[in-house]
C-alpha positions in Angstrom: 25.4 6.5 4.0 22.2 7.3 2.0 19.6 9.7 3.3 17.1 7.2 4.9 13.9 9.3 4.6 14.7 9.9 0.9 14.7 6.2 0.2 11.3 5.7 1.9 9.9 8.9 0.4 10.9 7.8 -3.1 9.4 4.4 -2.6 6.2 6.0 -1.3 6.0 8.2 -4.4 6.2 5.1 -6.5 3.6 3.4 -4.4 1.1 6.3 -4.7 1.6 6.4 -8.5 1.1 2.6 -8.9 -1.8 2.6 -6.5 -3.6 5.4 -8.4 -2.9 3.6 -11.7 -4.3 0.3 -10.3 -7.4 2.0 -9.0 -8.1 3.7 -12.3 -7.8 0.4 -14.1 -10.1 -1.3 -11.6 -12.8 1.3 -11.8 -13.7 -0.1 -15.2 -14.4 -3.5 -13.6 -16.5 -2.2 -10.6 -20.2 -2.8 -11.0 -21.3 -0.3 -8.3 -21.5 3.4 -8.7 -19.0 5.7 -7.0 -21.6 6.9 -4.5 -22.4 3.4 -3.4 -21.1 2.5 0.1 -19.4 -0.6 -1.2 -17.5 1.2 -3.9 -14.3 1.7 -1.9 -14.5 -1.9 -0.6 -14.8 -3.3 -4.2 -11.8 -1.3 -5.3 -9.8 -2.3 -2.2 -10.3 -6.0 -2.7 -9.5 -5.9 -6.5 -6.5 -8.0 -7.7 -4.5 -5.0 -9.0 -4.9 -3.0 -5.8 -4.0 -5.9 -3.6 -1.0 -6.6 -5.8 0.3 -3.1 -5.4 -0.4 -3.1 -1.6 1.5 -6.4 -1.2 4.4 -5.4 -3.4 5.1 -2.1 -1.6 4.6 -3.7 1.9 7.5 -6.1 0.9 9.5 -3.3 -0.6 9.3 -1.3 2.6 10.2 -4.4 4.6 13.2 -4.9 2.3 14.3 -1.3 3.0 14.1 -2.0 6.7 16.5 -4.9 6.2 19.0 -2.7 4.4 22.0 -2.3 6.7 22.9 1.0 5.1 19.6 2.5 6.4 19.2 3.1 10.1 15.6 4.1 10.0 12.8 1.6 10.4 9.3 2.2 8.9 6.5 -0.2 9.9 5.2 -1.6 6.5 1.6 -1.3 7.7 2.2 2.4 8.5 3.9 2.8 5.1 1.1 1.3 2.9 -1.9 2.5 4.9 -1.2 5.4 7.4 1.2 7.4 5.2 -1.7 7.8 2.7 -3.9 9.6 5.3 -4.2 13.3 4.7 -2.5 14.2 1.5 -3.8 11.1 -0.3 -7.0 10.8 1.7 -9.0 9.3 -1.3 -6.4 6.4 -1.5 -6.3 6.1 2.3 -10.1 5.5 2.4 -9.9 2.8 -0.3 -7.0 1.0 1.4 -8.5 1.4 4.8 -11.6 -0.5 3.4 -9.6 -3.7 3.2 -11.3 -6.3 5.5 -7.8 -7.6 6.4 -4.2 -7.1 5.3 -3.3 -9.7 2.6 0.0 -10.4 4.2 1.0 -13.5 6.2 3.9 -14.3 8.4 5.9 -17.5 7.9 7.4 -19.8 10.6 10.5 -17.6 10.7 8.5 -14.5 11.4 9.0 -13.1 7.9 6.2 -11.5 5.9 4.9 -13.7 3.1 
């Protein structure tokens, strides 16, 4: 059996890297200055950032479905709460989302 926390930790490292990259790319498209109170919100709702957020939400959910891994990590906790503290700047941007761009289908699966 694989070490569960290692699987999630490796995925989280990729998430942080991809999120940082998406934010850096989107900074060029933001019309407000970094000190403006809408700056984090504008970054959070950008297409690249939302794409990374959704992709890793689904990847975390996929790990949860892996029968070889006994641990369960709530995807919301993974993509939002795990950023708090060590990655506070990323947390503040993601926490600025007005809603989570994730749906649930008729079978209760994320979509």
